[in-house]
C-alpha angles and dihedrals in degrees: 000000000000120000113265118248124239119220130187108224124189114204137178105258092239091053091049091049091050091049092048092051091048091048091050091051089054094042093246133123116252088250092052091048091053091049091047091052094045091050091049091050092048091049094048090049091050091242101112108122113238093230093058113129117239117259114252112254119250120265133025120324115257114259093246090051091051093053092047092055092052094058 
């Protein structure tokens, strides 16, 4: 898997606070919420690259998934 990119993002404090509350409501980090929204916008606009890796599901991996990835 390719290394993830880091991006500096400047936001209005009120926008950041609203994003953080929304992320908390959906049990995501603020960063994960921003990525989720950007991916959704790209997909709806027909601009999501085909080679894009799937986003990791929320929550902890199931125990059987964790053991599979270690083999």
